[in-house]
TORKOL-4160 file (C-alpha; in steps of 0.2 Angstrom, whole numbers, padded with zeros to 4 digits, m for minus):
361
<pt num="1" X="m0291" Y="0016" Z="m0360"/>
<pt num="2" X="m0285" Y="0031" Z="m0371"/>
<pt num="3" X="m0287" Y="0028" Z="m0390"/>
<pt num="4" X="m0274" Y="0035" Z="m0402"/>
<pt num="5" X="m0281" Y="0041" Z="m0418"/>
<pt num="6" X="m0268" Y="0036" Z="m0431"/>
<pt num="7" X="m0276" Y="0047" Z="m0444"/>
<pt num="8" X="m0274" Y="0063" Z="m0434"/>
<pt num="9" X="m0263" Y="0076" Z="m0441"/>
<pt num="10" X="m0245" Y="0078" Z="m0434"/>
<pt num="11" X="m0240" Y="0093" Z="m0425"/>
<pt num="12" X="m0224" Y="0094" Z="m0435"/>
<pt num="13" X="m0218" Y="0093" Z="m0453"/>
<pt num="14" X="m0202" Y="0088" Z="m0461"/>
<pt num="15" X="m0199" Y="0106" Z="m0465"/>
<pt num="16" X="m0202" Y="0112" Z="m0447"/>
<pt num="17" X="m0190" Y="0098" Z="m0441"/>
<pt num="18" X="m0177" Y="0104" Z="m0453"/>
<pt num="19" X="m0179" Y="0122" Z="m0448"/>
<pt num="20" X="m0177" Y="0117" Z="m0430"/>
<pt num="21" X="m0161" Y="0107" Z="m0434"/>
<pt num="22" X="m0154" Y="0122" Z="m0443"/>
<pt num="23" X="m0158" Y="0134" Z="m0428"/>
<pt num="24" X="m0150" Y="0122" Z="m0416"/>
<pt num="25" X="m0134" Y="0121" Z="m0427"/>
<pt num="26" X="m0134" Y="0140" Z="m0428"/>
<pt num="27" X="m0135" Y="0141" Z="m0409"/>
<pt num="28" X="m0120" Y="0129" Z="m0407"/>
<pt num="29" X="m0110" Y="0140" Z="m0419"/>
<pt num="30" X="m0114" Y="0156" Z="m0410"/>
<pt num="31" X="m0110" Y="0147" Z="m0394"/>
<pt num="32" X="m0092" Y="0144" Z="m0399"/>
<pt num="33" X="m0090" Y="0163" Z="m0402"/>
<pt num="34" X="m0099" Y="0167" Z="m0385"/>
<pt num="35" X="m0089" Y="0155" Z="m0375"/>
<pt num="36" X="m0073" Y="0163" Z="m0381"/>
<pt num="37" X="m0078" Y="0179" Z="m0374"/>
<pt num="38" X="m0084" Y="0173" Z="m0357"/>
<pt num="39" X="m0071" Y="0175" Z="m0343"/>
<pt num="40" X="m0070" Y="0167" Z="m0326"/>
<pt num="41" X="m0086" Y="0173" Z="m0318"/>
<pt num="42" X="m0085" Y="0181" Z="m0300"/>
<pt num="43" X="m0098" Y="0184" Z="m0287"/>
<pt num="44" X="m0102" Y="0198" Z="m0275"/>
<pt num="45" X="m0109" Y="0215" Z="m0281"/>
<pt num="46" X="m0106" Y="0224" Z="m0265"/>
<pt num="47" X="m0090" Y="0230" Z="m0256"/>
<pt num="48" X="m0088" Y="0223" Z="m0239"/>
<pt num="49" X="m0075" Y="0223" Z="m0225"/>
<pt num="50" X="m0071" Y="0212" Z="m0211"/>
<pt num="51" X="m0076" Y="0218" Z="m0194"/>
<pt num="52" X="m0074" Y="0203" Z="m0183"/>
<pt num="53" X="m0067" Y="0185" Z="m0183"/>
<pt num="54" X="m0067" Y="0169" Z="m0173"/>
<pt num="55" X="m0055" Y="0157" Z="m0182"/>
<pt num="56" X="m0063" Y="0153" Z="m0199"/>
<pt num="57" X="m0079" Y="0162" Z="m0195"/>
<pt num="58" X="m0079" Y="0180" Z="m0201"/>
<pt num="59" X="m0092" Y="0194" Z="m0199"/>
<pt num="60" X="m0092" Y="0207" Z="m0214"/>
<pt num="61" X="m0100" Y="0224" Z="m0215"/>
<pt num="62" X="m0107" Y="0228" Z="m0232"/>
<pt num="63" X="m0103" Y="0245" Z="m0240"/>
<pt num="64" X="m0117" Y="0253" Z="m0250"/>
<pt num="65" X="m0117" Y="0269" Z="m0261"/>
<pt num="66" X="m0124" Y="0279" Z="m0247"/>
<pt num="67" X="m0123" Y="0279" Z="m0228"/>
<pt num="68" X="m0136" Y="0268" Z="m0219"/>
<pt num="69" X="m0151" Y="0277" Z="m0211"/>
<pt num="70" X="m0156" Y="0263" Z="m0200"/>
<pt num="71" X="m0149" Y="0264" Z="m0183"/>
<pt num="72" X="m0150" Y="0246" Z="m0178"/>
<pt num="73" X="m0138" Y="0234" Z="m0187"/>
<pt num="74" X="m0145" Y="0220" Z="m0197"/>
<pt num="75" X="m0136" Y="0203" Z="m0196"/>
<pt num="76" X="m0138" Y="0190" Z="m0209"/>
<pt num="77" X="m0135" Y="0172" Z="m0204"/>
<pt num="78" X="m0135" Y="0160" Z="m0218"/>
<pt num="79" X="m0135" Y="0141" Z="m0219"/>
<pt num="80" X="m0119" Y="0130" Z="m0217"/>
<pt num="81" X="m0122" Y="0120" Z="m0232"/>
<pt num="82" X="m0119" Y="0134" Z="m0245"/>
<pt num="83" X="m0109" Y="0150" Z="m0247"/>
<pt num="84" X="m0118" Y="0165" Z="m0241"/>
<pt num="85" X="m0114" Y="0176" Z="m0256"/>
<pt num="86" X="m0131" Y="0170" Z="m0264"/>
<pt num="87" X="m0138" Y="0185" Z="m0255"/>
<pt num="88" X="m0126" Y="0196" Z="m0265"/>
<pt num="89" X="m0123" Y="0186" Z="m0281"/>
<pt num="90" X="m0122" Y="0200" Z="m0294"/>
<pt num="91" X="m0128" Y="0218" Z="m0296"/>
<pt num="92" X="m0145" Y="0214" Z="m0302"/>
<pt num="93" X="m0148" Y="0199" Z="m0291"/>
<pt num="94" X="m0143" Y="0205" Z="m0273"/>
<pt num="95" X="m0155" Y="0205" Z="m0258"/>
<pt num="96" X="m0140" Y="0214" Z="m0249"/>
<pt num="97" X="m0139" Y="0228" Z="m0262"/>
<pt num="98" X="m0158" Y="0230" Z="m0261"/>
<pt num="99" X="m0157" Y="0232" Z="m0242"/>
<pt num="100" X="m0143" Y="0244" Z="m0243"/>
<pt num="101" X="m0152" Y="0255" Z="m0255"/>
<pt num="102" X="m0166" Y="0255" Z="m0243"/>
<pt num="103" X="m0155" Y="0262" Z="m0229"/>
<pt num="104" X="m0151" Y="0246" Z="m0219"/>
<pt num="105" X="m0135" Y="0243" Z="m0211"/>
<pt num="106" X="m0131" Y="0226" Z="m0217"/>
<pt num="107" X="m0119" Y="0213" Z="m0210"/>
<pt num="108" X="m0116" Y="0194" Z="m0214"/>
<pt num="109" X="m0108" Y="0180" Z="m0205"/>
<pt num="110" X="m0097" Y="0169" Z="m0216"/>
<pt num="111" X="m0095" Y="0152" Z="m0208"/>
<pt num="112" X="m0080" Y="0148" Z="m0219"/>
<pt num="113" X="m0074" Y="0131" Z="m0225"/>
<pt num="114" X="m0072" Y="0118" Z="m0211"/>
<pt num="115" X="m0058" Y="0106" Z="m0212"/>
<pt num="116" X="m0053" Y="0090" Z="m0201"/>
<pt num="117" X="m0049" Y="0101" Z="m0186"/>
<pt num="118" X="m0067" Y="0107" Z="m0186"/>
<pt num="119" X="m0074" Y="0089" Z="m0185"/>
<pt num="120" X="m0080" Y="0091" Z="m0167"/>
<pt num="121" X="m0088" Y="0108" Z="m0168"/>
<pt num="122" X="m0105" Y="0107" Z="m0161"/>
<pt num="123" X="m0121" Y="0117" Z="m0163"/>
<pt num="124" X="m0117" Y="0126" Z="m0147"/>
<pt num="125" X="m0101" Y="0133" Z="m0156"/>
<pt num="126" X="m0111" Y="0139" Z="m0171"/>
<pt num="127" X="m0125" Y="0146" Z="m0162"/>
<pt num="128" X="m0118" Y="0153" Z="m0145"/>
<pt num="129" X="m0100" Y="0155" Z="m0149"/>
<pt num="130" X="m0100" Y="0161" Z="m0168"/>
<pt num="131" X="m0117" Y="0168" Z="m0170"/>
<pt num="132" X="m0117" Y="0175" Z="m0152"/>
<pt num="133" X="m0100" Y="0182" Z="m0154"/>
<pt num="134" X="m0105" Y="0192" Z="m0169"/>
<pt num="135" X="m0121" Y="0198" Z="m0161"/>
<pt num="136" X="m0111" Y="0204" Z="m0146"/>
<pt num="137" X="m0098" Y="0213" Z="m0157"/>
<pt num="138" X="m0112" Y="0222" Z="m0166"/>
<pt num="139" X="m0121" Y="0226" Z="m0149"/>
<pt num="140" X="m0105" Y="0234" Z="m0143"/>
<pt num="141" X="m0100" Y="0243" Z="m0159"/>
<pt num="142" X="m0117" Y="0250" Z="m0162"/>
<pt num="143" X="m0121" Y="0255" Z="m0144"/>
<pt num="144" X="m0138" Y="0245" Z="m0144"/>
<pt num="145" X="m0143" Y="0232" Z="m0132"/>
<pt num="146" X="m0151" Y="0222" Z="m0146"/>
<pt num="147" X="m0149" Y="0220" Z="m0165"/>
<pt num="148" X="m0160" Y="0214" Z="m0179"/>
<pt num="149" X="m0156" Y="0196" Z="m0185"/>
<pt num="150" X="m0161" Y="0189" Z="m0202"/>
<pt num="151" X="m0159" Y="0170" Z="m0202"/>
<pt num="152" X="m0160" Y="0161" Z="m0219"/>
<pt num="153" X="m0164" Y="0142" Z="m0221"/>
<pt num="154" X="m0153" Y="0133" Z="m0209"/>
<pt num="155" X="m0147" Y="0149" Z="m0203"/>
<pt num="156" X="m0165" Y="0153" Z="m0198"/>
<pt num="157" X="m0166" Y="0138" Z="m0187"/>
<pt num="158" X="m0149" Y="0144" Z="m0179"/>
<pt num="159" X="m0157" Y="0161" Z="m0177"/>
<pt num="160" X="m0172" Y="0154" Z="m0169"/>
<pt num="161" X="m0162" Y="0144" Z="m0156"/>
<pt num="162" X="m0151" Y="0160" Z="m0153"/>
<pt num="163" X="m0166" Y="0171" Z="m0151"/>
<pt num="164" X="m0175" Y="0159" Z="m0139"/>
<pt num="165" X="m0159" Y="0157" Z="m0128"/>
<pt num="166" X="m0154" Y="0176" Z="m0129"/>
<pt num="167" X="m0171" Y="0186" Z="m0131"/>
<pt num="168" X="m0164" Y="0202" Z="m0124"/>
<pt num="169" X="m0150" Y="0203" Z="m0138"/>
<pt num="170" X="m0162" Y="0202" Z="m0153"/>
<pt num="171" X="m0173" Y="0217" Z="m0156"/>
<pt num="172" X="m0182" Y="0210" Z="m0171"/>
<pt num="173" X="m0181" Y="0193" Z="m0179"/>
<pt num="174" X="m0183" Y="0189" Z="m0197"/>
<pt num="175" X="m0183" Y="0171" Z="m0204"/>
<pt num="176" X="m0183" Y="0167" Z="m0223"/>
<pt num="177" X="m0186" Y="0150" Z="m0230"/>
<pt num="178" X="m0183" Y="0143" Z="m0213"/>
<pt num="179" X="m0188" Y="0125" Z="m0208"/>
<pt num="180" X="m0198" Y="0124" Z="m0192"/>
<pt num="181" X="m0209" Y="0108" Z="m0193"/>
<pt num="182" X="m0197" Y="0096" Z="m0201"/>
<pt num="183" X="m0210" Y="0082" Z="m0202"/>
<pt num="184" X="m0223" Y="0089" Z="m0214"/>
<pt num="185" X="m0229" Y="0077" Z="m0227"/>
<pt num="186" X="m0222" Y="0086" Z="m0242"/>
<pt num="187" X="m0204" Y="0087" Z="m0235"/>
<pt num="188" X="m0195" Y="0075" Z="m0246"/>
<pt num="189" X="m0178" Y="0079" Z="m0238"/>
<pt num="190" X="m0185" Y="0075" Z="m0221"/>
<pt num="191" X="m0191" Y="0058" Z="m0227"/>
<pt num="192" X="m0174" Y="0053" Z="m0233"/>
<pt num="193" X="m0165" Y="0058" Z="m0217"/>
<pt num="194" X="m0177" Y="0052" Z="m0204"/>
<pt num="195" X="m0171" Y="0034" Z="m0204"/>
<pt num="196" X="m0153" Y="0037" Z="m0208"/>
<pt num="197" X="m0140" Y="0030" Z="m0196"/>
<pt num="198" X="m0132" Y="0047" Z="m0193"/>
<pt num="199" X="m0120" Y="0040" Z="m0180"/>
<pt num="200" X="m0112" Y="0027" Z="m0192"/>
<pt num="201" X="m0112" Y="0040" Z="m0205"/>
<pt num="202" X="m0102" Y="0053" Z="m0196"/>
<pt num="203" X="m0091" Y="0041" Z="m0187"/>
<pt num="204" X="m0086" Y="0034" Z="m0204"/>
<pt num="205" X="m0084" Y="0050" Z="m0213"/>
<pt num="206" X="m0079" Y="0063" Z="m0200"/>
<pt num="207" X="m0084" Y="0079" Z="m0209"/>
<pt num="208" X="m0098" Y="0077" Z="m0222"/>
<pt num="209" X="m0091" Y="0080" Z="m0239"/>
<pt num="210" X="m0099" Y="0094" Z="m0249"/>
<pt num="211" X="m0100" Y="0084" Z="m0265"/>
<pt num="212" X="m0111" Y="0071" Z="m0256"/>
<pt num="213" X="m0123" Y="0084" Z="m0249"/>
<pt num="214" X="m0124" Y="0092" Z="m0267"/>
<pt num="215" X="m0128" Y="0076" Z="m0274"/>
<pt num="216" X="m0142" Y="0073" Z="m0262"/>
<pt num="217" X="m0150" Y="0090" Z="m0265"/>
<pt num="218" X="m0149" Y="0088" Z="m0284"/>
<pt num="219" X="m0157" Y="0071" Z="m0284"/>
<pt num="220" X="m0173" Y="0079" Z="m0276"/>
<pt num="221" X="m0176" Y="0086" Z="m0293"/>
<pt num="222" X="m0166" Y="0075" Z="m0305"/>
<pt num="223" X="m0174" Y="0079" Z="m0321"/>
<pt num="224" X="m0174" Y="0097" Z="m0318"/>
<pt num="225" X="m0157" Y="0099" Z="m0311"/>
<pt num="226" X="m0147" Y="0085" Z="m0320"/>
<pt num="227" X="m0154" Y="0086" Z="m0337"/>
<pt num="228" X="m0167" Y="0100" Z="m0341"/>
<pt num="229" X="m0156" Y="0115" Z="m0336"/>
<pt num="230" X="m0141" Y="0109" Z="m0347"/>
<pt num="231" X="m0152" Y="0106" Z="m0362"/>
<pt num="232" X="m0160" Y="0123" Z="m0359"/>
<pt num="233" X="m0142" Y="0130" Z="m0360"/>
<pt num="234" X="m0143" Y="0128" Z="m0379"/>
<pt num="235" X="m0156" Y="0142" Z="m0380"/>
<pt num="236" X="m0144" Y="0155" Z="m0372"/>
<pt num="237" X="m0127" Y="0150" Z="m0380"/>
<pt num="238" X="m0128" Y="0166" Z="m0391"/>
<pt num="239" X="m0130" Y="0177" Z="m0376"/>
<pt num="240" X="m0114" Y="0181" Z="m0366"/>
<pt num="241" X="m0123" Y="0189" Z="m0351"/>
<pt num="242" X="m0135" Y="0174" Z="m0349"/>
<pt num="243" X="m0120" Y="0162" Z="m0350"/>
<pt num="244" X="m0111" Y="0172" Z="m0337"/>
<pt num="245" X="m0127" Y="0172" Z="m0326"/>
<pt num="246" X="m0128" Y="0153" Z="m0328"/>
<pt num="247" X="m0110" Y="0150" Z="m0324"/>
<pt num="248" X="m0111" Y="0161" Z="m0309"/>
<pt num="249" X="m0125" Y="0151" Z="m0302"/>
<pt num="250" X="m0116" Y="0134" Z="m0306"/>
<pt num="251" X="m0101" Y="0141" Z="m0297"/>
<pt num="252" X="m0111" Y="0144" Z="m0281"/>
<pt num="253" X="m0120" Y="0127" Z="m0282"/>
<pt num="254" X="m0104" Y="0118" Z="m0282"/>
<pt num="255" X="m0094" Y="0130" Z="m0271"/>
<pt num="256" X="m0100" Y="0121" Z="m0255"/>
<pt num="257" X="m0091" Y="0119" Z="m0239"/>
<pt num="258" X="m0089" Y="0102" Z="m0230"/>
<pt num="259" X="m0100" Y="0101" Z="m0214"/>
<pt num="260" X="m0092" Y="0099" Z="m0197"/>
<pt num="261" X="m0097" Y="0081" Z="m0192"/>
<pt num="262" X="m0103" Y="0083" Z="m0174"/>
<pt num="263" X="m0114" Y="0098" Z="m0179"/>
<pt num="264" X="m0121" Y="0088" Z="m0193"/>
<pt num="265" X="m0125" Y="0074" Z="m0182"/>
<pt num="266" X="m0134" Y="0085" Z="m0169"/>
<pt num="267" X="m0144" Y="0094" Z="m0182"/>
<pt num="268" X="m0150" Y="0078" Z="m0191"/>
<pt num="269" X="m0155" Y="0070" Z="m0174"/>
<pt num="270" X="m0163" Y="0085" Z="m0166"/>
<pt num="271" X="m0172" Y="0093" Z="m0181"/>
<pt num="272" X="m0174" Y="0081" Z="m0195"/>
<pt num="273" X="m0177" Y="0065" Z="m0185"/>
<pt num="274" X="m0183" Y="0072" Z="m0168"/>
<pt num="275" X="m0193" Y="0087" Z="m0175"/>
<pt num="276" X="m0187" Y="0096" Z="m0160"/>
<pt num="277" X="m0195" Y="0113" Z="m0163"/>
<pt num="278" X="m0212" Y="0105" Z="m0163"/>
<pt num="279" X="m0209" Y="0090" Z="m0151"/>
<pt num="280" X="m0196" Y="0098" Z="m0139"/>
<pt num="281" X="m0178" Y="0091" Z="m0136"/>
<pt num="282" X="m0167" Y="0104" Z="m0145"/>
<pt num="283" X="m0153" Y="0106" Z="m0133"/>
<pt num="284" X="m0139" Y="0119" Z="m0137"/>
<pt num="285" X="m0125" Y="0114" Z="m0124"/>
<pt num="286" X="m0134" Y="0112" Z="m0107"/>
<pt num="287" X="m0149" Y="0123" Z="m0112"/>
<pt num="288" X="m0165" Y="0117" Z="m0120"/>
<pt num="289" X="m0173" Y="0128" Z="m0134"/>
<pt num="290" X="m0191" Y="0133" Z="m0131"/>
<pt num="291" X="m0198" Y="0144" Z="m0146"/>
<pt num="292" X="m0211" Y="0151" Z="m0133"/>
<pt num="293" X="m0196" Y="0161" Z="m0126"/>
<pt num="294" X="m0196" Y="0171" Z="m0143"/>
<pt num="295" X="m0205" Y="0187" Z="m0137"/>
<pt num="296" X="m0198" Y="0200" Z="m0149"/>
<pt num="297" X="m0207" Y="0204" Z="m0166"/>
<pt num="298" X="m0205" Y="0191" Z="m0179"/>
<pt num="299" X="m0206" Y="0192" Z="m0198"/>
<pt num="300" X="m0207" Y="0175" Z="m0207"/>
<pt num="301" X="m0204" Y="0175" Z="m0226"/>
<pt num="302" X="m0207" Y="0158" Z="m0235"/>
<pt num="303" X="m0208" Y="0153" Z="m0254"/>
<pt num="304" X="m0223" Y="0145" Z="m0260"/>
<pt num="305" X="m0214" Y="0134" Z="m0273"/>
<pt num="306" X="m0200" Y="0129" Z="m0261"/>
<pt num="307" X="m0196" Y="0110" Z="m0263"/>
<pt num="308" X="m0182" Y="0111" Z="m0249"/>
<pt num="309" X="m0193" Y="0120" Z="m0236"/>
<pt num="310" X="m0211" Y="0118" Z="m0240"/>
<pt num="311" X="m0222" Y="0132" Z="m0235"/>
<pt num="312" X="m0231" Y="0122" Z="m0221"/>
<pt num="313" X="m0214" Y="0119" Z="m0213"/>
<pt num="314" X="m0211" Y="0137" Z="m0211"/>
<pt num="315" X="m0228" Y="0142" Z="m0207"/>
<pt num="316" X="m0228" Y="0131" Z="m0191"/>
<pt num="317" X="m0218" Y="0145" Z="m0183"/>
<pt num="318" X="m0233" Y="0156" Z="m0179"/>
<pt num="319" X="m0240" Y="0143" Z="m0167"/>
<pt num="320" X="m0224" Y="0140" Z="m0157"/>
<pt num="321" X="m0217" Y="0157" Z="m0153"/>
<pt num="322" X="m0221" Y="0167" Z="m0138"/>
<pt num="323" X="m0223" Y="0184" Z="m0147"/>
<pt num="324" X="m0240" Y="0192" Z="m0152"/>
<pt num="325" X="m0231" Y="0203" Z="m0165"/>
<pt num="326" X="m0229" Y="0189" Z="m0179"/>
<pt num="327" X="m0230" Y="0193" Z="m0197"/>
<pt num="328" X="m0230" Y="0181" Z="m0212"/>
<pt num="329" X="m0225" Y="0185" Z="m0230"/>
<pt num="330" X="m0227" Y="0173" Z="m0244"/>
<pt num="331" X="m0216" Y="0174" Z="m0260"/>
<pt num="332" X="m0221" Y="0167" Z="m0276"/>
<pt num="333" X="m0206" Y="0157" Z="m0281"/>
<pt num="334" X="m0194" Y="0144" Z="m0275"/>
<pt num="335" X="m0180" Y="0141" Z="m0263"/>
<pt num="336" X="m0167" Y="0150" Z="m0274"/>
<pt num="337" X="m0179" Y="0161" Z="m0283"/>
<pt num="338" X="m0182" Y="0171" Z="m0267"/>
<pt num="339" X="m0164" Y="0178" Z="m0269"/>
<pt num="340" X="m0161" Y="0180" Z="m0287"/>
<pt num="341" X="m0178" Y="0182" Z="m0297"/>
<pt num="342" X="m0183" Y="0200" Z="m0303"/>
<pt num="343" X="m0198" Y="0199" Z="m0292"/>
<pt num="344" X="m0188" Y="0195" Z="m0276"/>
<pt num="345" X="m0177" Y="0210" Z="m0279"/>
<pt num="346" X="m0192" Y="0221" Z="m0278"/>
<pt num="347" X="m0203" Y="0212" Z="m0265"/>
<pt num="348" X="m0191" Y="0205" Z="m0252"/>
<pt num="349" X="m0180" Y="0220" Z="m0247"/>
<pt num="350" X="m0196" Y="0231" Z="m0247"/>
<pt num="351" X="m0205" Y="0219" Z="m0236"/>
<pt num="352" X="m0190" Y="0218" Z="m0224"/>
<pt num="353" X="m0187" Y="0237" Z="m0224"/>
<pt num="354" X="m0206" Y="0242" Z="m0221"/>
<pt num="355" X="m0208" Y="0229" Z="m0207"/>
<pt num="356" X="m0192" Y="0235" Z="m0198"/>
<pt num="357" X="m0197" Y="0253" Z="m0200"/>
<pt num="358" X="m0213" Y="0251" Z="m0191"/>
<pt num="359" X="m0203" Y="0243" Z="m0176"/>
<pt num="360" X="m0187" Y="0253" Z="m0176"/>
<pt num="361" X="m0194" Y="0270" Z="m0174"/>
């Protein structure tokens, strides 16, 4: 039993409490002036142009300040559950800009906002039709038989499926914070979804509402994401730039698309419940995915403090793919920090550029 010494000196005094209260009031007063100066925040630091479209799904090419030196296009495939502009959030927080500055020719696939007419889209549509269509466009436009593919989070799982089914079309594959083993002990999201009746869920809701998905992600860290970050907002109320950065991130978090019901059903069953990459059983259309068919070079980037995709969930990739050219790169940060932290702006584009240069000569 721990004993409390009631005679021990306190770590605060009446004077220090009064001073802290005065500082808090000063922050609030300054915040009123700051908030009047803050305009509606926008996102995206880099110009881009549409180069291909299939319905709501759009392929964009980013335009840097200088022409790319890389000969092979680099296509980014993001997750369905959030908007892909996290990769290009603002000028000083942009993995895309970092890649462009290092000479890469960068494209991104925007999945759009599904509505009720998209309820019956399946994983085959997203992987073979949309992702495959973008890859084929870039192959034709660039004159290369195969392109470089960067899959992020769920987009990484899609990219693994695509590369396994179409190995001749992917020259180099990069996965970032990508789940492979969905049944690691520290995967809280997997534990939540493993016993869900996804058939009843989708049959009842149709498309999965974005607000429901956001609530699930936020409750993984309720204190940090519901309370602490908003309390901490007081500390930056007198800093216009910091307030704008905060609001831009909030805008991204809550600017989430609904999810096409059938694709969601298939993804939960085959990956979160069936752990299909490890156990087998991932079928895209009529074809089964075997990661041993991935024979191109693979770079796997994961975050050491990732609560959505724990490191072990990503590291499992090395034991499942068929290539002997496999590289892992760990990043000291979390699932979001890998895009927006100052360390990420230095490390991630450098790692990707250096790895590609060794293979695209």
